[in-house]
NUTIKOL-70672 format. One record per residue (C-alpha): residue number from 1; z, x, y. Coordinates in nm, 2 decimals. Example, Ala and Ser with C-alpha at 12.3 -4.5 7.8 and 13.67 -1.06 7.14 Angstrom:
<pts>
 num      Z      X      Y
   1   0.78   1.23  -0.45
   2   0.71   1.37  -0.11
</pts>
This chain:
<pts>
 num      Z      X      Y
   1  15.49 -10.72  22.83
   2  15.53 -10.93  22.52
   3  15.38 -11.23  22.70
   4  15.07 -11.03  22.77
   5  15.04 -10.92  22.41
   6  15.08 -11.28  22.29
   7  14.82 -11.40  22.54
   8  14.58 -11.13  22.42
   9  14.64 -11.23  22.06
  10  14.57 -11.60  22.14
  11  14.25 -11.50  22.33
  12  14.13 -11.28  22.05
  13  14.19 -11.55  21.79
  14  13.99 -11.80  22.01
  15  13.70 -11.55  22.04
  16  13.70 -11.50  21.66
  17  13.68 -11.87  21.61
  18  13.40 -11.90  21.86
  19  13.21 -11.62  21.68
  20  13.26 -11.82  21.35
  21  13.12 -12.14  21.51
  22  12.82 -11.95  21.63
  23  12.75 -11.81  21.28
  24  12.77 -12.16  21.13
  25  12.55 -12.30  21.41
  26  12.28 -12.04  21.33
  27  12.30 -12.11  20.96
  28  12.27 -12.49  21.00
  29  12.00 -12.45  21.26
  30  11.79 -12.24  21.01
  31  11.86 -12.50  20.73
  32  11.74 -12.77  20.96
  33  11.42 -12.57  21.05
  34  11.34 -12.53  20.68
  35  11.40 -12.89  20.60
  36  11.18 -12.99  20.89
  37  10.90 -12.76  20.77
  38  10.92 -12.91  20.42
  39  10.89 -13.26  20.56
  40  10.59 -13.16  20.78
  41  10.42 -12.99  20.48
  42  10.46 -13.30  20.27
  43  10.33 -13.52  20.55
  44  10.03 -13.28  20.58
  45   9.95 -13.33  20.21
  46   9.99 -13.71  20.24
  47   9.73 -13.71  20.53
  48   9.49 -13.49  20.31
  49   9.53 -13.74  20.02
  50   9.46 -14.04  20.25
  51   9.14 -13.87  20.36
  52   9.03 -13.83  20.00
  53   9.11 -14.15  19.81
  54   8.85 -14.08  19.54
  55   9.03 -13.75  19.46
  56   9.36 -13.93  19.45
  57   9.22 -14.20  19.21
  58   9.08 -13.92  18.98
  59   9.43 -13.77  18.96
  60   9.32 -13.43  19.09
  61   9.61 -13.41  19.33
  62   9.87 -13.41  19.05
  63  10.05 -13.07  19.06
  64  10.31 -12.92  18.83
  65  10.59 -12.73  19.00
  66  10.45 -12.40  19.11
  67  10.52 -12.12  19.35
  68  10.18 -11.97  19.38
  69   9.85 -12.10  19.52
  70   9.58 -12.13  19.25
  71   9.26 -11.93  19.30
  72   8.99 -12.13  19.47
  73   8.62 -12.05  19.47
  74   8.46 -12.38  19.56
  75   8.24 -12.47  19.85
  76   8.50 -12.64  20.07
  77   8.55 -12.68  20.36
  78   8.19 -12.60  20.48
  79   7.96 -12.76  20.22
  80   8.21 -12.97  20.02
  81   8.05 -13.27  19.86
  82   8.27 -13.32  19.55
  83   8.60 -13.51  19.59
  84   8.77 -13.32  19.32
  85   8.67 -12.99  19.47
  86   8.81 -13.11  19.80
  87   9.14 -13.20  19.63
  88   9.16 -12.85  19.48
  89   9.09 -12.70  19.82
  90   9.36 -12.91  19.97
  91   9.61 -12.81  19.71
  92   9.52 -12.44  19.75
  93   9.56 -12.46  20.13
  94   9.89 -12.65  20.10
  95  10.04 -12.40  19.85
  96   9.92 -12.11  20.05
  97  10.12 -12.23  20.35
  98  10.43 -12.32  20.14
  99  10.43 -11.97  19.98
 100  10.35 -11.78  20.29
 101  10.61 -11.51  20.39
 102  10.85 -11.65  20.64
 103  10.78 -12.01  20.57
 104  11.01 -12.11  20.28
 105  11.20 -11.85  20.07
 106  11.05 -11.87  19.72
 107  10.88 -12.20  19.81
 108  10.75 -12.42  19.53
 109  10.58 -12.76  19.53
 110  10.51 -13.05  19.29
 111  10.31 -13.37  19.32
 112  10.36 -13.64  19.05
 113  10.18 -13.97  19.03
 114  10.29 -14.30  18.88
 115  10.02 -14.56  18.96
 116   9.99 -14.57  19.33
 117  10.33 -14.40  19.39
 118  10.32 -14.03  19.46
 119  10.63 -13.81  19.46
 120  10.62 -13.49  19.66
 121  10.88 -13.22  19.59
 122  10.92 -12.90  19.78
 123  11.19 -12.66  19.67
 124  11.31 -12.33  19.82
 125  11.61 -12.10  19.81
 126  11.86 -12.05  20.09
 127  12.19 -11.87  20.07
 128  12.17 -11.85  19.69
 129  12.13 -12.23  19.67
 130  11.82 -12.42  19.57
 131  11.73 -12.67  19.84
 132  11.47 -12.94  19.80
 133  11.29 -13.21  19.99
 134  11.16 -13.51  19.80
 135  10.94 -13.79  19.94
 136  10.79 -14.08  19.76
 137  10.50 -14.27  19.91
 138  10.27 -14.54  19.80
 139   9.90 -14.48  19.86
 140   9.66 -14.76  19.81
 141   9.30 -14.70  19.71
 142   9.04 -14.71  19.98
</pts>
């Protein structure tokens, strides 16, 4: 009888350990998902900037750390003819996705420029910790 109780105790401890591993696995999987989303969002903005080198040269893509998309009332994407207007449209669309519910919790973004180097920072909150993804790229004019 004692052997059965000991075997049951060992089995229950093993199952509790397995449940703990499953919990950590789900948490790390979600962190990986959010980090991947941040990387893809930065890559999207890099592609938008490569498509608008004049807007980049004008410094229109510089963005202070913000967690809300600025209002946009321009003519893009349909009849967009101004490069700065296109840059503002790109920033508005990018921040709208970053701050969308279910994307990144309290997502914020920043773009800083130093010559031809552009540093992209996306921050978000997960499990009461601020997470961030930073990428620096060098974009050459035209």
